[in-house]
C-alpha positions in Angstrom: -241.1 -130.6 42.9 -239.5 -128.3 45.4 -236.7 -127.2 43.1 -239.3 -125.1 41.2 -239.8 -122.8 44.3 -237.7 -119.7 43.9 -236.8 -119.3 47.6 -235.8 -122.9 47.9 -233.7 -122.6 44.8 -232.0 -119.4 46.1 -231.3 -121.0 49.5 -229.9 -124.2 47.9 -227.8 -122.2 45.5 -226.3 -120.2 48.4 -225.6 -123.4 50.4 -223.9 -125.0 47.4 -221.7 -121.8 47.0 -220.8 -121.8 50.7 -219.9 -125.5 50.6 -217.6 -125.0 47.6 -216.1 -122.0 49.4 -215.4 -124.1 52.5 -213.5 -126.6 50.2 -211.4 -123.8 48.7 -210.7 -122.3 52.2 -209.7 -125.7 53.6 -207.2 -126.1 50.7 -205.7 -122.8 51.7 -205.3 -123.8 55.3 -203.9 -127.2 54.3 -201.3 -125.5 52.1 -200.3 -122.9 54.8 -196.7 -124.3 54.8 -196.4 -124.9 51.0 -193.8 -122.6 49.5 -195.1 -120.1 46.9 -198.7 -121.1 47.5 -201.2 -118.3 46.8 -204.5 -118.5 48.7 -207.7 -118.7 46.6 -211.3 -117.8 47.2 -214.5 -117.9 45.2 -215.8 -114.8 43.5 -218.4 -113.2 45.8 -221.9 -114.7 45.7 -224.4 -112.3 44.1 -228.1 -112.8 44.4 -228.7 -110.6 41.4 -226.6 -112.9 39.2 -228.5 -115.9 40.5 -231.9 -114.2 39.7 -230.6 -113.3 36.2 -229.8 -117.0 35.6 -233.5 -117.9 36.1 -234.1 -116.5 32.6 -233.2 -119.3 30.2 -230.0 -118.5 28.2 -229.0 -119.8 24.8 -226.3 -122.4 25.3 -223.5 -122.8 22.8 -223.1 -126.3 21.5 -220.6 -128.0 19.1 -222.8 -130.1 16.7 -220.0 -130.9 14.3 -216.4 -132.0 15.0 -215.2 -129.0 12.9 -216.9 -126.6 15.2 -215.0 -124.8 17.9 -215.9 -126.2 21.3 -217.5 -123.6 23.6 -215.7 -122.7 26.8 -217.2 -123.8 30.0 -218.0 -120.9 32.3 -217.7 -121.8 36.0 -220.3 -119.8 37.9 -218.3 -120.4 41.1 -215.0 -119.2 39.7 -212.0 -119.6 42.0 -209.7 -116.5 42.1 -206.3 -115.8 43.7 -206.4 -113.6 46.7 -202.8 -112.9 47.3 -201.9 -109.6 49.0 -198.5 -108.5 48.0 -197.5 -107.2 51.4 -198.6 -110.4 53.2 -196.3 -113.3 52.3 -193.7 -115.3 54.0 -190.0 -115.4 52.9 -190.8 -118.7 51.1 -193.5 -117.0 49.0 -196.5 -118.5 50.8 -199.2 -115.9 51.1 -201.7 -117.8 53.3 -202.6 -115.9 56.5 -204.1 -118.5 58.8 -206.0 -115.9 60.9 -207.6 -114.5 57.8 -208.5 -118.0 56.4 -210.1 -119.0 59.8 -212.1 -115.8 59.8 -213.4 -116.6 56.4 -214.3 -120.1 57.5 -216.3 -118.6 60.4 -218.1 -116.3 58.0 -218.9 -119.2 55.7 -220.3 -121.2 58.6 -222.5 -118.3 59.8 -223.8 -117.8 56.2 -224.5 -121.5 55.8 -226.4 -121.6 59.1 -228.6 -118.6 57.9 -229.3 -120.3 54.5 -230.1 -123.6 56.1 -232.4 -121.9 58.6 -234.2 -120.2 55.7 -234.4 -123.5 53.9 -236.0 -125.2 57.0 -238.4 -122.3 57.6 -239.6 -122.5 54.0 -240.4 -126.1 54.3 -242.2 -125.6 57.6 -244.3 -122.9 56.0 -245.1 -125.3 53.1 -246.2 -128.0 55.6 -248.4 -125.6 57.4 -249.9 -124.3 54.2 -250.6 -127.9 53.1 -252.3 -128.7 56.4 -249.7 -131.2 57.5 -248.8 -129.4 60.7 -245.3 -128.6 61.9 
């Protein structure tokens, strides 16, 4: 029922993106000593793209084994973030300070989205007369 509310959908979508980003950043930190490891990150979250997704799109589907199978498009695409001038002699490009700063940004963004989510439900409870 609540998934039909636009604001709830946006907050949940943002929280899902941040959770996935935390996974990617933790992989970067875990591989800080792995030779030739290139750090990754998710493509930036864009509310305009999320709003555009609310319009139903025509999905490709293979209905026959002779058909070409459509490619899966990952909305939370992982991209390499290597900076050529910042890598160790073994080829590892993870800068721990940078990754930790990104983790901090992700936590702050998650807290904001979670707060928005909670306030939306408090407002709904008040509107329905259920109190706070």
